[in-house]
Each structure stands twice: as C-alpha cells, then as structure tokens.
N, C-alpha and C positions, 0 to 999 in steps of 0.2 A: 712094231711101229716103224721099223727101218724102211720096209717097202712102201709104207704110206708116206713117210717123209720124202722118199725118193720121188714118188709121184708128184707131190706138191712142189718140190724144188725144181723138177723138170718143167712142170707147167709154168712156174714162176719165171724160169729162164726164158721160155717162149714169150711170155707177156713182156718181160723186160726188153727183149730184142725188138718187139713190136713198138714198145714205148720209145726206144731209141730211133726207130725209123720215123715215128710220128714227130719226135723232137726235131729231126732234120727237115721234115716236110713243112713244119709250121712257119717259120724256121726258128730254131734255137730257143725253144721254150717247151715245157711239158704242159703248160696251161692249154686246155683244149683237147689234150690227149686223155681218153677215158676208155674203160673196158668195153663200152658199147660202140665205140667208133674206131677201134684198132683194126689192123689188117689181118688179124687172126681170130678164130672163134674162141669165145670164152670157154676155157677147159672145164669149168664147173657145169656147163650145159651138156657135157658128154654123158652118154649112158653109163651108169656105174661109177660116176665120179665120186670120190670120197671127200672132196673139198669143194667149198664155194670160194670164189675169188673176188676181191674188190681192190680198186685202185683209188687212192685218196691223197689229199695234201699236195696236189700238183702245184708247183711253182715254176719259175723260169729255170731253176737249177736242180729240181728234185721231185720225188714222189714216194709214196709208200704202196707196196702191194701186200695184201694180207690174204693168206690161205687159211680158211676156217674149216676144221674137220666137221663134216656133217654129223648131226646128233644121231641120225638113224644108223650110221656106220659105227657109232660109239655105243650102240645098244641103249640109246636114250640118255646116256651120261653127258658129262660136260664136253662141249665142243672145244678142243684145244686148237691153237693156231700157230702159224709160222708167219713171221713178218720180215719183209725185205725193205730196207730203206735205202734209196738211191739219193746221194747228195754230191756236192762238189768234193767232199772228202772220200768218196767211194761208196761201196756197198756194205751195209751192215745187216746181219740176220740175227733174229732172236726167235724164241718160241715159248709156249706155255705148256703146262702139264707134261705129257710124254715127250714133247718137243723142246723142253728147256735145254739150253746149252747147244742147240743146233748152230752150226756155222756155215 
C-alpha cells in the first residue's frame, strides 16, 4: 500500500499547488476552483491511475481533496481513501482502510 499512497499523495500535492494558483487568480478565494477547471490534468484520468480524485467544500479559505482508490485496483473490494483538508489552520490528512493514520 505504500507505493499506492505515494502515488495518491504526489497527485494530491499537484492538485493542491494548482488550487493555490487558482486561489491567487480569482483572487483570494477557492470558490470557483474545481478539478475540472484547474491548470493541471486530473491525475485520475491518467492510464493506469489507481485513484480517482475529487475536490469539494470550496470556501474563501479552504477546500478538501479526496483520493479514492479504484475498486478495480482493489480486486473489487472496498475502495479506501486519502483526504487532504486545506484550511486557515493548515493542511490535515487522514485516510481509511489501509490508509488509516496517513499524515
């Protein structure tokens, strides 16, 4: 699971950087920044991607990125996730299943 979590965290970092650029362009709000209109390709659309990515909860000061493991990659089992929450307090990460305790 380590290599899979590395893939998700790397992709989430790319999305986070793009969200920050969007924040500065709008200006100074994450409202209107969405995975469909960022300046990077959705990493979940890449061939062989093990995760799908979603951005939600956009406010003036924060947002949430969730990387959900594809069920096909899990052998049809439960799709675990990694969540990154950006707020004025900083960044918090959490996970489910095999990714519990991820920081």
